[in-house]
Backbone as CSV, one residue per row, in Angstrom:
resi,resn,N_x,N_y,N_z,CA_x,CA_y,CA_z,C_x,C_y,C_z
1,MET,33.974,29.936,2.264,34.972,29.812,1.212,35.423,31.197,0.759
2,ASN,36.707,31.299,0.382,37.184,32.560,-0.158,36.887,32.634,-1.654
3,ILE,37.193,33.765,-2.263,36.845,33.983,-3.665,37.602,33.004,-4.578
4,ALA,38.862,32.740,-4.261,39.649,31.831,-5.098,39.039,30.431,-5.100
5,GLU,38.590,29.963,-3.950,37.975,28.631,-3.873,36.635,28.603,-4.609
6,GLN,35.866,29.693,-4.521,34.603,29.763,-5.262,34.850,29.720,-6.765
7,LEU,35.888,30.426,-7.222,36.228,30.402,-8.656,36.676,29.012,-9.093
8,LEU,37.441,28.339,-8.225,37.867,26.978,-8.533,36.654,26.056,-8.670
9,LEU,35.710,26.196,-7.743,34.486,25.399,-7.818,33.714,25.679,-9.105
10,LEU,33.659,26.953,-9.488,32.944,27.333,-10.703,33.575,26.685,-11.932
11,VAL,34.899,26.729,-12.024,35.598,26.141,-13.168,35.398,24.623,-13.195
12,VAL,35.604,23.971,-12.057,35.449,22.514,-11.984,34.025,22.111,-12.351
13,SER,33.050,22.821,-11.812,31.649,22.504,-12.074,31.305,22.688,-13.551
14,THR,31.778,23.760,-14.157,31.487,24.015,-15.569,32.091,22.933,-16.449
15,VAL,33.356,22.602,-16.221,34.027,21.582,-17.026,33.360,20.219,-16.833
16,ALA,33.112,19.838,-15.572,32.525,18.534,-15.272,31.150,18.382,-15.906
17,ASN,30.344,19.407,-15.822,28.985,19.312,-16.334,28.923,19.439,-17.853
18,THR,29.890,20.114,-18.460,29.962,20.132,-19.923,30.231,18.739,-20.462
19,PHE,31.218,18.066,-19.896,31.510,16.696,-20.316,30.331,15.774,-20.025
20,SER,29.710,15.946,-18.872,28.582,15.103,-18.493,27.416,15.276,-19.457
21,ALA,27.103,16.525,-19.812,25.993,16.797,-20.718,26.272,16.298,-22.126
22,TYR,27.519,16.221,-22.497,27.880,15.722,-23.830,27.880,14.201,-23.871
23,ALA,28.385,13.570,-22.816,28.562,12.117,-22.821,27.394,11.368,-22.202
24,GLY,26.507,12.060,-21.480,25.365,11.381,-20.887,25.552,10.965,-19.446
25,GLY,26.422,11.629,-18.727,26.635,11.326,-17.318,28.085,11.505,-16.926
26,GLY,28.356,11.385,-15.617,29.725,11.420,-15.131,30.180,12.730,-14.536
27,ALA,29.245,13.648,-14.222,29.655,14.930,-13.641,30.391,14.741,-12.318
28,GLY,29.996,13.726,-11.574,30.626,13.488,-10.282,32.071,13.045,-10.370
29,LEU,32.536,12.667,-11.573,33.932,12.265,-11.742,34.876,13.359,-11.278
30,LEU,34.534,14.619,-11.553,35.365,15.746,-11.137,34.753,16.512,-9.968
31,GLN,33.440,16.697,-10.007,32.808,17.605,-9.058,32.793,17.056,-7.637
32,LEU,32.399,15.798,-7.468,32.331,15.241,-6.114,33.703,15.142,-5.451
33,PRO,34.746,14.619,-6.138,36.070,14.618,-5.506,36.571,16.017,-5.166
34,ALA,36.217,17.014,-5.988,36.641,18.388,-5.707,36.036,18.887,-4.399
35,LEU,34.784,18.562,-4.156,34.135,18.979,-2.909,34.810,18.328,-1.703
36,ILE,35.149,17.052,-1.849,35.819,16.348,-0.751,37.227,16.904,-0.547
37,PHE,37.936,17.166,-1.655,39.292,17.713,-1.583,39.305,19.063,-0.875
38,LEU,38.268,19.862,-1.081,38.202,21.187,-0.467,37.705,21.148,0.973
39,GLY,37.425,19.954,1.490,37.187,19.844,2.916,35.845,19.326,3.374
40,LEU,34.935,18.990,2.465,33.634,18.497,2.908,33.695,16.999,3.218
41,PRO,33.054,16.554,4.292,32.914,15.117,4.533,32.085,14.481,3.419
42,PHE,32.241,13.172,3.234,31.601,12.496,2.113,30.096,12.722,2.066
43,SER,29.385,12.526,3.175,27.929,12.622,3.173,27.463,14.024,2.805
44,ILE,28.165,15.054,3.309,27.798,16.441,2.995,28.151,16.760,1.543
45,ALA,29.314,16.267,1.087,29.710,16.485,-0.304,28.712,15.845,-1.254
46,LEU,28.235,14.632,-0.931,27.282,13.931,-1.782,25.968,14.697,-1.880
47,ALA,25.442,15.135,-0.738,24.181,15.880,-0.736,24.323,17.193,-1.507
48,THR,25.441,17.881,-1.314,25.683,19.149,-2.010,25.820,18.930,-3.503
49,HIS,26.541,17.873,-3.891,26.696,17.528,-5.309,25.356,17.206,-5.947
50,LYS,24.499,16.479,-5.234,23.188,16.126,-5.774,22.356,17.375,-6.061
51,VAL,22.390,18.329,-5.129,21.638,19.569,-5.346,22.174,20.305,-6.563
52,ALA,23.499,20.411,-6.659,24.108,21.123,-7.791,23.816,20.431,-9.112
53,SER,23.737,19.104,-9.100,23.524,18.370,-10.346,22.134,18.600,-10.919
54,VAL,21.205,19.063,-10.083,19.877,19.411,-10.596,19.998,20.554,-11.607
55,ALA,20.912,21.486,-11.354,21.113,22.612,-12.266,21.651,22.145,-13.613
56,LEU,22.394,21.026,-13.643,22.818,20.428,-14.909,21.594,20.093,-15.753
57,GLY,20.590,19.501,-15.105,19.360,19.180,-15.813,18.643,20.414,-16.312
58,ILE,18.696,21.492,-15.536,18.048,22.738,-15.960,18.714,23.281,-17.225
59,GLY,20.041,23.352,-17.211,20.765,23.867,-18.372,20.525,23.018,-19.607
60,ALA,20.560,21.681,-19.442,20.340,20.795,-20.574,18.903,20.879,-21.080
61,THR,17.941,20.983,-20.163,16.540,21.074,-20.559,16.283,22.334,-21.373
62,LEU,16.875,23.447,-20.957,16.702,24.695,-21.704,17.179,24.544,-23.146
63,ARG,18.300,23.841,-23.338,18.838,23.688,-24.694,18.022,22.694,-25.515
64,HIS,17.675,21.552,-24.914,16.942,20.542,-25.663,15.508,20.979,-25.965
65,HIS,14.932,21.793,-25.105,13.573,22.284,-25.341,13.508,23.097,-26.634
66,ARG,14.581,23.784,-26.948,14.620,24.580,-28.184,14.575,23.703,-29.425
67,GLU,15.050,22.453,-29.306,15.108,21.563,-30.466,13.825,20.755,-30.660
68,HIS,12.993,20.648,-29.615,11.747,19.871,-29.672,12.011,18.435,-30.133
69,THR,13.030,17.820,-29.561,13.425,16.478,-29.995,12.912,15.367,-29.079
70,LEU,12.376,15.712,-27.916,11.997,14.701,-26.941,10.513,14.373,-27.014
71,ASP,10.213,13.084,-26.838,8.834,12.628,-26.668,8.533,12.718,-25.174
72,TRP,7.745,13.706,-24.782,7.563,13.980,-23.364,6.780,12.888,-22.647
73,LYS,5.939,12.130,-23.385,5.267,10.990,-22.760,6.282,9.923,-22.367
74,PHE,7.239,9.681,-23.244,8.294,8.714,-22.935,9.169,9.247,-21.800
75,ALA,9.424,10.546,-21.790,10.211,11.149,-20.712,9.512,10.976,-19.365
76,VAL,8.192,11.131,-19.338,7.435,10.946,-18.089,7.520,9.495,-17.627
77,PHE,7.480,8.556,-18.585,7.634,7.136,-18.247,8.992,6.885,-17.580
78,ILE,10.065,7.428,-18.145,11.404,7.283,-17.552,11.436,7.922,-16.170
79,LEU,10.824,9.092,-16.061,10.815,9.840,-14.801,10.209,9.022,-13.679
80,PHE,8.983,8.542,-13.864,8.289,7.869,-12.775,8.849,6.483,-12.486
81,SER,9.388,5.817,-13.512,10.033,4.523,-13.267,11.241,4.695,-12.352
82,GLY,12.059,5.691,-12.656,13.268,5.894,-11.861,13.004,6.409,-10.462
83,ILE,11.990,7.270,-10.316,11.689,7.854,-9.005,11.382,6.770,-7.984
84,LEU,10.796,5.656,-8.449,10.471,4.551,-7.537,11.719,3.994,-6.857
85,GLY,12.887,4.152,-7.511,14.123,3.663,-6.914,14.970,4.734,-6.273
86,VAL,14.832,5.982,-6.740,15.722,7.053,-6.281,15.556,7.337,-4.799
87,ILE,14.335,7.477,-4.332,14.106,7.892,-2.939,14.588,6.846,-1.945
88,PRO,14.208,5.553,-2.090,14.779,4.562,-1.157,16.284,4.433,-1.288
89,GLY,16.811,4.627,-2.510,18.261,4.555,-2.688,18.983,5.657,-1.950
90,ALA,18.433,6.880,-2.005,19.056,8.001,-1.298,18.999,7.810,0.209
91,SER,17.944,7.181,0.691,17.852,6.900,2.124,18.858,5.830,2.532
92,PHE,19.075,4.856,1.646,19.938,3.720,1.945,21.413,4.092,1.981
93,ILE,21.838,5.038,1.111,23.264,5.327,0.963,23.898,5.840,2.242
94,LEU,23.112,6.530,3.080,23.682,7.099,4.295,24.089,6.027,5.299
95,THR,23.663,4.767,5.058,24.027,3.670,5.953,25.108,2.774,5.364
96,VAL,25.562,3.070,4.143,26.527,2.206,3.448,27.928,2.794,3.572
97,PRO,28.947,1.980,3.882,30.323,2.478,3.917,30.729,3.051,2.558
98,GLU,31.400,4.184,2.581,31.797,4.853,1.343,32.651,3.950,0.467
99,GLN,33.583,3.202,1.075,34.490,2.360,0.302,33.732,1.309,-0.493
100,ALA,32.770,0.659,0.141,31.990,-0.379,-0.529,31.168,0.207,-1.669
101,ALA,30.578,1.378,-1.452,29.767,2.021,-2.484,30.615,2.382,-3.699
102,ASN,31.783,2.972,-3.462,32.658,3.363,-4.559,33.164,2.157,-5.351
103,LEU,33.544,1.088,-4.645,34.072,-0.090,-5.320,32.993,-0.750,-6.179
104,ALA,31.798,-0.891,-5.630,30.710,-1.522,-6.377,30.365,-0.728,-7.631
105,LEU,30.224,0.582,-7.479,29.864,1.413,-8.617,30.992,1.462,-9.642
106,GLY,32.240,1.495,-9.177,33.376,1.545,-10.085,33.449,0.325,-10.975
107,ILE,33.280,-0.855,-10.400,33.340,-2.095,-11.175,32.212,-2.141,-12.199
108,MET,31.012,-1.770,-11.780,29.881,-1.781,-12.710,30.068,-0.765,-13.834
109,THR,30.632,0.386,-13.506,30.811,1.429,-14.509,31.852,1.036,-15.549
110,ILE,32.939,0.402,-15.116,33.929,-0.111,-16.065,33.281,-1.136,-16.990
111,GLY,32.402,-1.958,-16.441,31.683,-2.934,-17.251,30.855,-2.276,-18.343
112,LEU,30.233,-1.134,-18.029,29.465,-0.399,-19.036,30.357,0.035,-20.197
113,ALA,31.514,0.592,-19.868,32.431,1.066,-20.909,32.872,-0.076,-21.813
114,LEU,33.233,-1.207,-21.213,33.705,-2.344,-21.998,32.590,-2.914,-22.865
115,TYR,31.372,-2.960,-22.331,30.246,-3.470,-23.107,29.984,-2.602,-24.333
116,SER,29.922,-1.285,-24.131,29.670,-0.378,-25.249,30.798,-0.460,-26.276
117,TRP,32.028,-0.558,-25.812,33.182,-0.617,-26.708,33.163,-1.869,-27.579
118,HIS,32.675,-2.985,-27.024,32.620,-4.245,-27.772,31.380,-4.344,-28.662
119,GLN,30.540,-3.299,-28.672,29.372,-3.249,-29.544,29.500,-2.011,-30.441
120,PRO,30.310,-2.085,-31.501,30.645,-0.886,-32.284,29.443,-0.209,-32.940
121,GLU,28.378,-0.949,-33.238,27.208,-0.363,-33.890,26.156,0.097,-32.893
122,LEU,26.352,-0.215,-31.628,25.351,0.108,-30.609,25.160,1.616,-30.489
123,GLY,23.920,2.061,-30.635,23.595,3.462,-30.414,23.998,4.414,-31.514
124,THR,24.428,3.884,-32.649,24.829,4.789,-33.733,23.633,5.196,-34.591
125,GLN,22.524,4.430,-34.494,21.312,4.762,-35.219,20.106,4.574,-34.325
126,LEU,19.055,5.345,-34.585,17.812,5.256,-33.820,16.939,4.160,-34.423
127,VAL,16.766,3.053,-33.676,15.920,1.938,-34.093,15.046,1.570,-32.899
128,GLU,13.900,2.213,-32.776,13.046,2.020,-31.600,12.573,0.573,-31.498
129,LYS,12.590,0.035,-30.292,12.137,-1.332,-30.049,11.591,-1.436,-28.632
130,ASN,10.934,-2.571,-28.347,10.341,-2.839,-27.033,9.361,-1.745,-26.615
131,ARG,8.612,-1.217,-27.581,7.614,-0.196,-27.263,6.224,-0.841,-27.183
132,ASN,6.121,-1.974,-26.482,4.856,-2.629,-26.192,4.767,-2.831,-24.684
133,LEU,3.647,-3.396,-24.215,3.444,-3.511,-22.775,4.535,-4.330,-22.086
134,PRO,4.865,-5.541,-22.578,5.962,-6.278,-21.929,7.283,-5.510,-21.969
135,GLY,7.534,-4.845,-23.104,8.773,-4.080,-23.220,8.842,-2.939,-22.238
136,TYR,7.731,-2.235,-22.063,7.697,-1.135,-21.098,7.828,-1.651,-19.658
137,LEU,7.197,-2.798,-19.375,7.269,-3.345,-18.018,8.702,-3.748,-17.668
138,LEU,9.365,-4.464,-18.587,10.747,-4.871,-18.332,11.685,-3.669,-18.366
139,GLY,11.458,-2.760,-19.326,12.293,-1.563,-19.400,12.125,-0.680,-18.181
140,GLY,10.878,-0.561,-17.708,10.627,0.226,-16.506,11.260,-0.388,-15.272
141,SER,11.267,-1.723,-15.206,11.920,-2.401,-14.075,13.415,-2.108,-14.057
142,GLY,14.012,-2.091,-15.259,15.425,-1.723,-15.340,15.666,-0.299,-14.881
143,LEU,14.766,0.610,-15.221,14.900,2.006,-14.803,14.721,2.163,-13.297
144,VAL,13.859,1.329,-12.688,13.721,1.364,-11.227,15.046,1.012,-10.564
145,LEU,15.702,-0.034,-11.070,17.000,-0.439,-10.512,18.049,0.645,-10.713
146,ILE,18.036,1.276,-11.887,18.992,2.356,-12.144,18.685,3.544,-11.239
147,GLY,17.395,3.818,-11.009,17.018,4.870,-10.069,17.527,4.581,-8.672
148,LEU,17.486,3.313,-8.270,18.025,2.920,-6.966,19.513,3.235,-6.891
149,LEU,20.247,2.926,-7.966,21.668,3.258,-8.017,21.878,4.768,-7.991
150,ASN,21.044,5.484,-8.738,21.180,6.940,-8.794,21.017,7.562,-7.419
151,GLY,20.063,7.053,-6.652,19.865,7.612,-5.324,20.901,7.171,-4.315
152,SER,21.438,5.942,-4.503,22.257,5.372,-3.441,23.757,5.467,-3.682
153,LEU,24.193,5.639,-4.933,25.620,5.677,-5.208,26.036,7.058,-5.671
154,THR,27.331,7.277,-5.758,27.828,8.646,-5.720,27.999,9.331,-7.055
155,SER,28.346,8.611,-8.098,28.789,9.296,-9.307,28.579,8.427,-10.527
156,GLY,28.101,9.037,-11.622,28.102,8.359,-12.902,26.913,7.482,-13.201
157,THR,25.871,7.472,-12.341,24.755,6.570,-12.587,23.900,7.022,-13.765
158,GLY,24.011,8.288,-14.180,23.348,8.711,-15.401,23.849,7.932,-16.608
159,LEU,25.094,7.477,-16.543,25.661,6.663,-17.620,24.906,5.351,-17.760
160,PHE,24.451,4.783,-16.644,23.669,3.550,-16.686,22.355,3.788,-17.429
161,CYS,21.709,4.910,-17.142,20.445,5.227,-17.796,20.655,5.415,-19.297
162,THR,21.708,6.120,-19.671,21.997,6.335,-21.085,22.152,5.008,-21.827
163,LEU,22.960,4.107,-21.285,23.198,2.835,-21.970,21.945,1.964,-21.986
164,TRP,21.140,1.999,-20.925,19.910,1.202,-20.884,18.912,1.673,-21.947
165,LEU,18.807,2.977,-22.113,17.911,3.511,-23.137,18.385,3.123,-24.536
166,VAL,19.694,3.086,-24.734,20.254,2.669,-26.024,20.014,1.183,-26.247
167,ARG,20.333,0.383,-25.233,20.293,-1.076,-25.396,18.869,-1.621,-25.437
168,TRP,18.014,-1.176,-24.544,16.686,-1.783,-24.436,15.671,-1.133,-25.378
169,PHE,15.669,0.174,-25.452,14.658,0.874,-26.241,15.146,1.277,-27.640
170,GLY,16.425,0.994,-27.958,16.922,1.209,-29.305,17.225,2.649,-29.666
171,LEU,17.416,3.511,-28.673,17.727,4.904,-28.968,19.166,5.035,-29.449
172,ASP,19.442,6.060,-30.236,20.828,6.379,-30.533,21.399,7.171,-29.354
173,TYR,22.725,7.317,-29.335,23.359,7.948,-28.177,22.916,9.395,-27.997
174,ARG,22.749,10.128,-29.089,22.364,11.533,-28.975,20.998,11.670,-28.287
175,THR,20.039,10.850,-28.698,18.703,10.917,-28.122,18.704,10.415,-26.679
176,ALA,19.423,9.330,-26.415,19.486,8.783,-25.061,20.109,9.774,-24.088
177,VAL,21.157,10.459,-24.527,21.797,11.464,-23.677,20.811,12.582,-23.343
178,ALA,20.002,12.988,-24.316,19.028,14.048,-24.079,18.042,13.645,-22.995
179,TYR,17.498,12.425,-23.078,16.568,11.955,-22.049,17.249,11.860,-20.687
180,THR,18.474,11.358,-20.669,19.193,11.223,-19.395,19.396,12.574,-18.728
181,LEU,19.822,13.558,-19.495,20.101,14.866,-18.912,18.845,15.513,-18.355
182,VAL,17.746,15.423,-19.101,16.512,16.078,-18.664,15.881,15.324,-17.497
183,VAL,15.724,14.002,-17.648,15.005,13.230,-16.636,15.880,12.946,-15.420
184,VAL,17.074,12.392,-15.650,17.956,12.067,-14.525,18.501,13.339,-13.896
185,GLY,19.034,14.240,-14.751,19.650,15.451,-14.221,18.681,16.322,-13.457
186,LEU,17.479,16.493,-13.982,16.547,17.432,-13.367,15.671,16.786,-12.307
187,PHE,15.084,15.634,-12.620,14.057,15.073,-11.743,14.579,13.993,-10.802
188,TRP,15.312,12.995,-11.323,15.851,11.974,-10.425,16.802,12.591,-9.406
189,ASN,17.728,13.411,-9.890,18.668,14.046,-8.965,17.951,15.007,-8.016
190,GLY,16.879,15.639,-8.508,16.099,16.514,-7.638,15.476,15.753,-6.484
191,ALA,14.901,14.577,-6.789,14.312,13.754,-5.736,15.377,13.265,-4.761
192,GLY,16.530,12.862,-5.312,17.624,12.425,-4.450,18.158,13.547,-3.587
193,ALA,18.236,14.751,-4.155,18.738,15.901,-3.405,17.797,16.248,-2.255
194,ILE,16.499,16.206,-2.502,15.528,16.501,-1.444,15.632,15.473,-0.330
195,THR,15.729,14.200,-0.711,15.823,13.130,0.289,17.098,13.262,1.115
196,LEU,18.234,13.460,0.437,19.502,13.612,1.155,19.506,14.878,2.009
197,GLY,18.856,15.945,1.507,18.788,17.180,2.276,17.989,17.021,3.553
198,MET,16.929,16.208,3.486,16.102,15.969,4.676,16.810,15.078,5.682
199,LEU,17.601,14.113,5.180,18.239,13.147,6.067,19.667,13.541,6.433
200,GLY,20.302,14.366,5.602,21.699,14.740,5.831,21.877,16.244,5.900
201,THR,23.047,16.709,5.423,23.389,18.128,5.497,23.896,18.612,4.144
202,ILE,23.462,19.798,3.732,23.901,20.422,2.491,24.734,21.656,2.821
203,GLN,25.858,21.818,2.136,26.718,22.988,2.333,26.211,24.120,1.438
204,TRP,25.244,24.874,1.941,24.554,25.863,1.122,25.477,26.973,0.626
205,SER,26.485,27.328,1.404,27.360,28.437,1.015,28.217,28.109,-0.207
206,TRP,28.355,26.824,-0.542,29.149,26.424,-1.700,28.318,26.330,-2.978
207,LEU,27.009,26.410,-2.839,26.135,26.130,-3.967,26.110,27.188,-5.078
208,PRO,26.252,28.486,-4.780,26.163,29.456,-5.884,27.102,29.153,-7.048
209,ALA,28.385,28.897,-6.753,29.347,28.594,-7.817,29.024,27.265,-8.488
210,LEU,28.618,26.279,-7.700,28.284,24.967,-8.259,27.060,25.042,-9.161
211,LEU,26.056,25.775,-8.730,24.828,25.882,-9.522,25.074,26.615,-10.836
212,LEU,25.839,27.708,-10.766,26.141,28.458,-11.987,26.926,27.601,-12.968
213,GLY,27.952,26.908,-12.467,28.750,26.048,-13.330,27.938,24.908,-13.918
214,SER,26.985,24.368,-13.141,26.153,23.271,-13.622,25.218,23.720,-14.734
215,VAL,24.598,24.886,-14.561,23.688,25.388,-15.592,24.447,25.687,-16.887
216,VAL,25.560,26.399,-16.761,26.347,26.752,-17.946,26.896,25.503,-18.618
217,GLY,27.472,24.593,-17.820,28.026,23.366,-18.383,26.956,22.489,-19.005
218,GLY,25.788,22.391,-18.356,24.701,21.594,-18.901,24.224,22.116,-20.242
219,TYR,24.090,23.434,-20.346,23.633,24.038,-21.598,24.677,23.851,-22.693
220,LEU,25.942,24.106,-22.358,27.015,23.997,-23.347,27.191,22.558,-23.817
221,GLY,27.194,21.621,-22.871,27.356,20.216,-23.242,26.199,19.713,-24.084
222,ALA,24.972,20.119,-23.746,23.809,19.726,-24.538,23.896,20.290,-25.948
223,HIS,24.368,21.519,-26.066,24.533,22.132,-27.390,25.542,21.338,-28.223
224,LEU,26.651,20.965,-27.623,27.662,20.188,-28.344,27.123,18.824,-28.756
225,ALA,26.321,18.197,-27.875,25.752,16.884,-28.199,24.760,16.980,-29.350
226,ILE,23.947,18.027,-29.349,22.967,18.218,-30.427,23.676,18.388,-31.764
227,ARG,24.769,19.100,-31.751,25.512,19.361,-32.981,26.472,18.218,-33.354
228,GLY,26.734,17.315,-32.410,27.716,16.265,-32.646,27.145,15.053,-33.359
229,ARG,28.020,14.102,-33.694,27.636,12.856,-34.336,27.510,11.765,-33.293
230,ASN,26.669,10.762,-33.586,26.479,9.668,-32.639,27.773,8.925,-32.354
231,THR,28.611,8.755,-33.374,29.866,8.040,-33.151,30.773,8.804,-32.191
232,SER,30.802,10.129,-32.309,31.620,10.941,-31.401,31.069,10.897,-29.982
233,ILE,29.750,10.969,-29.852,29.128,10.913,-28.531,29.365,9.548,-27.896
234,LYS,29.302,8.477,-28.708,29.554,7.126,-28.206,30.978,7.012,-27.651
235,ILE,31.943,7.540,-28.386,33.330,7.506,-27.916,33.482,8.302,-26.616
236,ALA,32.861,9.475,-26.560,32.922,10.284,-25.346,32.276,9.550,-24.180
237,PHE,31.137,8.901,-24.429,30.467,8.114,-23.393,31.394,7.041,-22.848
238,GLU,32.053,6.310,-23.740,32.924,5.214,-23.313,34.124,5.733,-22.532
239,LEU,34.706,6.844,-22.953,35.859,7.400,-22.246,35.474,7.903,-20.862
240,VAL,34.374,8.667,-20.790,33.935,9.190,-19.496,33.547,8.045,-18.564
241,THR,32.880,7.032,-19.102,32.475,5.886,-18.291,33.689,5.145,-17.745
242,LEU,34.662,4.893,-18.609,35.868,4.180,-18.172,36.623,4.983,-17.118
243,MET,36.804,6.283,-17.339,37.522,7.121,-16.369,36.777,7.193,-15.042
244,THR,35.453,7.283,-15.102,34.666,7.325,-13.874,34.840,6.041,-13.085
245,GLY,34.736,4.908,-13.774,34.884,3.625,-13.089,36.258,3.436,-12.479
246,LEU,37.305,3.762,-13.240,38.662,3.619,-12.717,38.910,4.535,-11.525
247,ALA,38.381,5.753,-11.589,38.560,6.692,-10.483,37.885,6.187,-9.213
248,LEU,36.696,5.615,-9.360,35.975,5.102,-8.193,36.681,3.891,-7.588
249,VAL,37.172,2.984,-8.451,37.902,1.816,-7.942,39.192,2.248,-7.257
250,TYR,39.911,3.181,-7.860,41.151,3.689,-7.268,40.895,4.304,-5.903
251,LYS,39.804,5.066,-5.817,39.467,5.712,-4.543,39.141,4.662,-3.481
252,ALA,38.394,3.621,-3.886,38.023,2.579,-2.915,39.235,1.785,-2.466
253,VAL,40.093,1.378,-3.420,41.281,0.592,-3.075,42.269,1.415,-2.287
254,GLY,42.375,2.705,-2.631,43.310,3.581,-1.928,42.961,3.821,-0.481
255,SER,41.681,3.581,-0.127,41.267,3.812,1.262,41.404,2.573,2.126
256,LEU,41.902,1.461,1.512,42.093,0.233,2.291,43.163,0.406,3.363
């Protein structure tokens, strides 16, 4: 890549990851299509995006660690529940047609936006629930399925984790976004990146700009989320989710 293309990647990555860190997911809405637009085949773009998205988790973790707002035992529970689905999902995606994957994820993502929008009080306050054995078992099963999506589909699956933490465990949006960025961004995506790297190909020469933009965007977005209100974060979540879903459906239908 020439310098102009590297700068373009840096800008796209920073903007995409700032919005993602603020809303709780959706970095692939801008970053993955940009990689494909600049010439990478889908499988290579996906693997490269997964590696870069790990840096989003690093930037967000650095910011949230300063606030000491996370229950690390609960974070470990989310981590290991999702990992059970991420690795087989990442192995599975390489055998799935891109069009089918995009259409399926797009429809589900639009559903998330509409559900959150029709629940105006959802996630505006922290009301912990389902913190017993049955609750953890059912909640963990949901996280396994979301981990499967995270490993196997292309963009925006962190949004699923954010909404599940809000809906099932009673977190507010600010807290749920923090867990999503640290656990999904750093660890789930890390496991998916390793799996895709072993089975596919990563465009290593494109990573410096992507990694820098991901770290900066992750830190900046996390800072804005910490300082923001739950109602504002909820609106941002719904907008990013809706745009991600529509973009994926458009891409799938456009390839018919």
